[in-house]
C-alpha positions in Angstrom: -30.9 0.4 -18.2 -33.3 3.1 -19.4 -33.4 4.8 -16.0 -33.1 8.5 -16.4 -35.2 10.0 -13.6 -33.3 8.8 -10.6 -30.8 11.3 -9.1 -27.8 10.4 -7.0 -26.9 12.6 -4.0 -24.6 12.6 -1.1 -25.3 14.0 2.4 -22.4 15.6 4.1 -22.5 14.9 7.8 -21.5 17.9 9.8 -23.4 20.6 7.9 -26.0 18.2 6.5 -25.5 19.6 3.0 -27.1 17.6 0.1 -24.8 17.3 -2.9 -26.1 16.3 -6.4 -23.6 14.6 -8.8 -23.3 17.5 -11.3 -24.0 20.4 -8.9 -21.4 23.0 -7.9 -23.4 24.1 -4.9 -25.1 22.0 -2.2 -28.8 22.0 -1.4 -29.4 23.2 2.1 -32.6 21.9 3.7 -34.1 23.6 6.7 -32.7 21.9 9.8 -35.9 20.3 10.9 -37.5 19.5 7.5 -39.0 16.0 6.8 -36.9 15.7 3.6 -33.6 16.2 5.5 -34.8 13.8 8.2 -35.6 11.1 5.5 -32.1 11.6 3.9 -30.4 11.3 7.3 -32.3 8.1 8.1 -31.3 6.6 4.7 -27.7 7.6 5.3 -27.6 6.2 8.8 -29.2 2.9 7.7 -26.6 2.6 4.9 -23.8 3.1 7.4 -25.3 0.6 9.9 -25.6 -2.0 7.1 -22.0 -1.4 6.0 -20.6 -1.6 9.6 -22.6 -4.7 10.4 -21.3 -6.4 7.2 -17.7 -5.4 8.0 -17.9 -6.7 11.5 -19.4 -10.0 10.5 -16.7 -10.4 7.8 -14.0 -9.5 10.2 -15.2 -11.9 12.9 -15.4 -14.7 10.4 -11.8 -14.1 9.4 -10.8 -14.1 13.0 -12.4 -17.4 13.5 -10.4 -18.9 10.7 -7.4 -20.9 11.7 -4.2 -22.1 10.0 -5.5 -25.6 10.8 -8.3 -25.0 8.3 -5.9 -25.3 5.4 -4.5 -28.7 6.3 -5.8 -31.5 4.1 -7.7 -34.4 5.8 -8.0 -32.3 9.0 -11.7 -31.9 9.5 -13.6 -30.1 12.3 -13.5 -33.0 14.8 -9.7 -33.5 14.4 -9.1 -29.8 14.7 -11.2 -29.7 17.9 -9.3 -32.7 19.3 -6.0 -31.1 18.6 -7.0 -27.7 20.1 -8.5 -29.4 23.1 -5.4 -31.4 23.8 -2.7 -28.7 23.0 -4.7 -25.5 23.7 -3.4 -23.4 20.8 -2.1 -23.5 17.3 1.3 -22.5 18.7 1.4 -25.5 21.0 0.3 -27.8 18.1 3.2 -26.3 16.1 5.7 -27.1 18.8 4.5 -30.7 19.1 6.5 -33.5 17.5 4.9 -35.8 14.9 4.9 -38.5 17.6 2.9 -36.3 20.0 0.5 -35.3 17.2 -0.1 -38.9 16.2 -0.9 -39.9 19.8 -4.2 -37.8 19.5 -7.2 -40.1 18.7 -8.0 -39.8 15.0 -4.6 -38.4 14.1 -2.4 -41.1 12.4 1.2 -40.8 11.4 0.4 -39.5 7.9 -1.9 -36.7 9.1 0.6 -35.9 11.9 3.3 -35.5 9.3 1.0 -33.3 7.3 0.1 -31.1 10.3 3.8 -30.8 11.4 5.1 -29.8 7.9 2.2 -27.4 7.3 2.6 -25.5 10.6 6.4 -25.4 10.4 6.7 -23.8 7.0 9.1 -20.9 6.5 9.0 -18.1 4.0 11.4 -18.0 1.1 13.6 -15.7 3.1 13.8 -18.1 6.0 11.5 -16.0 8.2 9.0 -17.8 10.3 5.2 -17.2 10.4 3.6 -16.4 13.8 0.8 -19.0 14.0 -1.4 -16.8 16.2 -1.4 -13.7 14.2 -0.2 -14.8 10.7 2.6 -12.2 11.0 5.9 -12.9 9.3 8.7 -12.6 11.9 
């Protein structure tokens, strides 16, 4: 890259020591120096950014549903199923006939939903539809 004049450092939290990559000893800034304050702000912003990214990624995963993986089951059909049954567990317990009674869900899609939600692992264990946990 041709960049040779940029140094990488780490700022240890408790003692606020600045560590350079190849250094055996930390650099200690005066407690109230502007340089230390700048490094603390950079560190805090990097942490805030990482935490915000992690939270948004985690909440996106939490909003995903096992219904998302079923072919031909779009957003409006998923909403209709959840409105009628209340949860993925209740949808799982429904018969194909009960599923096909929902407007927009025909016998073919009902069969697809039923088979998708009632899968078992190779060992015969079932999957908890709310948590994704194998039981």
